[in-house]
C-alpha positions as CSV (number, residue, x, y, z in Angstrom):
1,M,-17.7,4.1,6.9
2,T,-16.9,5.0,3.4
3,A,-15.1,2.6,1.1
4,S,-12.0,4.8,1.0
5,T,-11.9,5.0,4.8
6,S,-12.3,1.3,5.0
7,L,-9.4,0.9,2.6
8,V,-7.2,3.1,4.6
9,A,-8.0,1.3,7.8
10,C,-7.3,-2.1,6.2
11,C,-4.0,-1.0,4.7
12,R,-2.9,0.5,8.0
13,A,-3.7,-2.8,9.8
14,V,-1.9,-5.1,7.3
15,L,1.7,-4.6,8.6
16,P,1.0,-4.7,12.3
17,A,-1.3,-7.8,11.9
18,T,1.2,-9.6,9.7
19,V,4.2,-8.9,12.0
20,S,2.1,-9.9,15.1
21,T,0.9,-13.1,13.5
22,V,4.4,-14.1,12.6
23,V,5.6,-13.4,16.2
24,L,2.6,-15.4,17.6
25,L,3.3,-18.4,15.4
26,V,7.0,-18.3,16.2
27,A,6.3,-18.1,19.9
28,A,3.8,-20.9,19.6
29,G,6.2,-23.0,17.6
30,S,8.8,-22.8,20.4
31,M,6.4,-24.2,23.0
32,P,5.0,-27.7,23.6
33,T,1.7,-28.4,21.9
34,P,-0.8,-27.8,24.7
35,P,0.5,-24.4,25.8
36,A,0.9,-23.4,22.1
37,L,-2.7,-24.3,21.4
38,A,-3.8,-22.4,24.5
39,L,-1.9,-19.3,23.5
40,V,-3.2,-19.2,19.9
41,C,-6.8,-20.1,20.9
42,G,-6.8,-17.6,23.8
43,V,-5.5,-14.7,21.7
44,G,-7.9,-15.6,18.9
45,A,-10.9,-15.9,21.2
46,A,-10.2,-12.6,22.9
47,T,-9.8,-10.9,19.6
48,L,-13.1,-12.4,18.3
49,L,-15.0,-11.4,21.4
50,L,-13.7,-7.8,21.3
51,L,-14.7,-7.5,17.6
52,F,-18.3,-7.9,18.9
53,G,-17.7,-5.4,21.8
54,V,-17.6,-8.1,24.5
55,G,-15.0,-7.1,27.2
56,E,-14.2,-3.8,25.6
57,Q,-14.1,-1.9,28.9
58,L,-11.8,-4.5,30.5
59,A,-9.5,-4.3,27.5
60,C,-9.4,-0.5,27.6
61,R,-8.7,-0.7,31.3
62,T,-5.8,-3.1,30.6
63,L,-4.4,-1.3,27.6
64,H,-4.8,2.3,28.8
65,G,-5.0,2.0,32.6
66,T,-8.5,3.5,32.6
67,R,-11.1,3.3,35.4
68,S,-14.6,4.5,36.3
69,P,-14.8,8.1,37.5
70,T,-14.8,8.7,41.2
71,A,-17.7,10.6,42.8
72,A,-15.7,13.8,42.8
73,E,-14.6,13.4,39.2
74,A,-18.2,12.6,38.1
75,A,-19.4,15.8,39.9
76,V,-16.8,17.9,38.1
77,M,-17.6,16.3,34.7
78,A,-21.4,16.4,35.2
79,P,-22.1,19.7,33.4
80,A,-19.8,18.7,30.4
81,I,-21.4,15.3,30.1
82,T,-24.9,16.9,30.3
83,R,-24.0,19.2,27.4
84,A,-22.6,16.2,25.4
85,C,-25.8,14.3,26.1
86,A,-27.9,17.2,24.8
87,A,-26.1,16.8,21.5
88,G,-26.7,13.1,21.5
89,L,-23.0,12.3,22.0
90,G,-22.9,11.3,25.7
91,P,-24.0,8.3,27.8
92,P,-25.6,5.9,27.2
93,L,-24.2,6.1,23.7
94,V,-20.7,5.8,25.2
95,R,-19.1,4.9,28.5
96,V,-16.9,7.7,30.0
97,T,-13.8,6.4,31.7
98,V,-10.9,8.2,33.3
99,Q,-7.2,7.8,32.7
100,P,-5.6,8.7,36.0
101,H,-2.1,9.4,34.6
102,G,-3.3,11.0,31.4
103,Q,-1.6,14.4,31.0
104,G,-3.4,15.8,27.9
105,L,-6.6,17.8,27.8
106,V,-8.1,15.9,24.8
107,A,-10.4,12.9,25.4
108,Y,-10.0,10.0,22.9
109,P,-12.1,7.1,21.8
110,C,-11.3,3.5,22.7
111,G,-13.2,1.0,20.7
112,G,-16.8,1.4,19.7
113,A,-18.4,2.7,22.9
114,T,-15.8,4.0,25.3
115,V,-14.4,7.5,25.7
116,V,-11.2,8.0,27.7
117,V,-10.9,11.3,29.6
118,P,-7.5,12.2,30.9
119,R,-7.6,13.2,34.6
120,A,-5.7,16.3,33.7
121,L,-8.8,17.6,31.8
122,I,-10.9,17.1,34.9
123,V,-8.4,18.9,37.0
124,A,-8.3,21.8,34.5
125,V,-12.1,22.1,34.5
126,H,-12.1,22.0,38.3
127,H,-9.6,24.9,38.5
128,G,-11.4,26.9,35.8
129,R,-8.6,26.6,33.2
130,V,-11.0,24.8,30.8
131,S,-14.7,25.6,30.5
132,H,-17.4,23.0,30.8
133,E,-18.3,23.7,27.1
134,Q,-14.7,22.9,26.1
135,A,-14.7,19.7,28.1
136,A,-18.1,18.7,26.6
137,A,-16.6,19.3,23.1
138,S,-13.6,17.1,24.0
139,I,-15.9,14.3,25.1
140,A,-18.3,14.8,22.2
141,H,-15.5,14.7,19.6
142,A,-14.3,11.3,20.8
143,A,-18.0,10.0,21.1
144,A,-18.7,11.1,17.5
145,I,-15.8,8.9,16.3
146,C,-17.2,6.0,18.4
147,S,-20.7,6.4,17.0
148,A,-19.4,6.5,13.5
149,G,-18.1,3.0,13.9
150,L,-14.7,3.9,12.6
151,I,-12.7,2.3,15.4
152,R,-15.0,-0.5,16.5
153,G,-12.3,-3.1,15.9
154,Q,-9.5,-1.0,17.3
155,V,-9.3,-2.8,20.7
156,A,-9.5,-6.2,19.1
157,L,-6.7,-5.2,16.7
158,S,-4.6,-3.9,19.6
159,V,-4.9,-7.2,21.4
160,W,-4.0,-9.2,18.4
161,C,-1.1,-6.8,17.6
162,L,0.4,-6.6,21.1
163,P,3.8,-7.5,19.7
164,W,3.6,-4.7,17.2
165,V,2.4,-2.3,19.9
166,V,5.4,-3.2,22.1
167,L,7.7,-2.8,19.2
168,E,6.3,0.6,18.4
169,G,6.8,1.7,22.0
170,V,10.4,0.5,22.0
171,V,11.2,2.2,18.7
172,A,9.5,5.5,19.8
173,A,11.4,5.5,23.1
174,A,14.7,4.8,21.4
175,G,14.0,7.5,18.8
176,R,13.4,10.0,21.6
177,T,16.5,9.0,23.4
178,L,18.8,9.0,20.3
179,R,17.2,11.9,18.5
180,G,20.2,14.1,19.3
181,V,22.7,11.7,17.7
182,A,23.4,13.1,14.2
183,L,25.0,9.9,12.9
184,L,22.0,7.7,13.8
185,R,19.6,10.3,12.2
186,M,21.6,10.2,9.0
187,A,21.7,6.4,9.0
188,W,17.9,6.2,9.4
189,R,17.3,8.7,6.6
190,A,19.7,6.7,4.4
191,R,18.0,3.4,5.1
192,V,16.7,3.0,1.6
193,V,20.3,3.0,0.3
194,V,21.4,0.4,2.8
195,A,18.2,-1.7,2.1
196,G,18.7,-1.4,-1.7
197,I,22.2,-2.8,-1.3
198,A,20.9,-5.7,0.8
199,V,18.1,-6.4,-1.7
200,A,20.6,-6.5,-4.6
201,Q,22.9,-8.9,-2.7
202,N,20.1,-11.3,-1.7
203,A,18.8,-11.3,-5.3
204,A,22.3,-12.0,-6.6
205,D,22.8,-14.8,-4.1
206,G,19.6,-16.5,-5.2
207,H,17.4,-15.5,-2.3
208,P,14.5,-13.7,-4.0
209,W,12.1,-14.3,-1.1
210,M,14.5,-12.5,1.3
211,A,14.9,-9.6,-1.2
212,A,11.2,-9.3,-1.5
213,L,10.8,-9.3,2.3
214,L,13.3,-6.5,2.6
215,V,11.5,-4.5,0.0
216,V,8.3,-4.9,1.9
217,L,9.8,-4.0,5.2
218,I,11.6,-0.9,4.0
219,G,8.5,0.2,2.1
220,A,6.5,-0.2,5.3
221,T,8.8,2.1,7.2
222,Y,7.8,4.9,4.8
223,A,4.2,3.9,4.2
224,Q,3.1,3.0,7.8
225,P,3.7,6.5,9.3
226,A,2.0,8.2,6.3
227,L,-1.0,5.8,6.6
228,T,-1.3,6.5,10.3
229,R,-1.2,10.3,9.8
230,H,-3.9,10.0,7.1
231,W,-6.0,7.8,9.3
232,H,-5.9,10.2,12.2
233,R,-6.8,13.1,9.9
234,R,-9.9,11.2,8.8
235,L,-10.9,10.5,12.4
236,A,-10.4,14.1,13.3
237,R,-12.5,15.3,10.4
238,V,-15.4,13.1,11.5
239,G,-15.3,14.5,15.0
240,D,-14.8,18.1,13.8
241,D,-17.8,17.9,11.4
242,T,-20.0,16.5,14.2
243,L,-19.0,19.2,16.6
244,A,-19.6,21.9,14.1
245,E,-23.1,20.6,13.5
246,H,-23.9,20.9,17.2
247,G,-22.2,24.3,17.8
248,L,-19.3,22.9,19.8
249,G,-16.6,23.3,17.2
250,G,-15.4,26.7,18.4
251,H,-15.0,25.4,22.0
252,Y,-13.0,22.4,20.7
253,A,-10.7,24.7,18.7
254,G,-10.1,26.7,21.9
255,L,-9.3,23.6,23.8
256,L,-6.8,22.4,21.2
257,A,-5.1,25.8,21.3
258,V,-4.9,25.7,25.1
259,S,-3.5,22.1,25.1
260,G,-0.8,23.0,22.6
261,H,-2.2,21.3,19.5
262,R,-1.6,23.0,16.2
263,V,-4.8,23.9,14.5
264,D,-4.3,25.1,10.9
265,L,-6.6,27.5,9.2
266,E,-8.5,24.9,7.3
267,R,-9.3,22.9,10.4
268,H,-10.3,26.0,12.4
269,A,-12.6,27.0,9.6
270,R,-14.2,23.5,9.6
271,L,-14.7,23.6,13.3
272,T,-16.2,27.1,13.5
273,R,-18.3,27.1,10.3
274,P,-21.9,28.1,10.8
275,R,-24.3,25.3,11.7
276,D,-26.6,23.9,9.0
277,T,-29.6,25.0,11.0
278,D,-28.2,28.6,11.2
279,R,-27.6,28.7,7.4
280,T,-31.1,27.3,6.7
281,R,-32.6,29.9,9.0
282,G,-30.7,32.6,7.2
283,V,-32.0,31.5,3.8
284,V,-35.6,31.5,5.1
285,L,-35.2,35.0,6.6
286,S,-33.7,36.3,3.4
287,L,-36.6,34.9,1.4
288,T,-39.2,36.5,3.7
């Protein structure tokens, strides 16, 4: 992981970790001492174990509802997994699990060694809507991100930041529900004005710590989505580059198009660029 990538990952984790730590301490402070200690030590121990990869599959099962493939699912996926293994991006490097209610066609990484395959992808392969090569590219893309070590601590962070994860889910659901209300949209876009007034009032009333907290929170509402988008672009680039090197990039671009993902010209060029081996062979032939 490059220094810049590490910096983006750390910056992206600061706000969720801070908010979740505050929630944990407040919750523990409202309990008697023994349950409070059990809560803090339990969450801390689970996070520490997950940082070392212990219990990752159980955590993925709990967080994402994954399970092991059935015999029929394994038979459908076998050609795709064989192709991913041929590129060095399949088991035993990663464990392939299935998300029964997953509706997308794109597999995604979960932690440092688990790839989650939506059942919809398996069904699409079974009915011939998606080729084995496209399914292999989907699995390999997620496996490449795992093997790069970019999200090794993702599951541990998710466990520690469960309050933030719940808050994000509530906000996202509310946003989808209220998206059509023009007044609320306008209020959200004007939040910096409202927050600025609140900051000025708190500073004038002699509450600088509250003013500083409001500045941080309103800044986070702008910075966190931008950091998240930047982080996902970095992950996508790692997977794209790996697929291109193994000749699977074109298949992945086709899968993204089928699944409704927008693939801009730059990403399509990155996925479908000639393999290094092909370019090297072309240089040798031209010299001879």
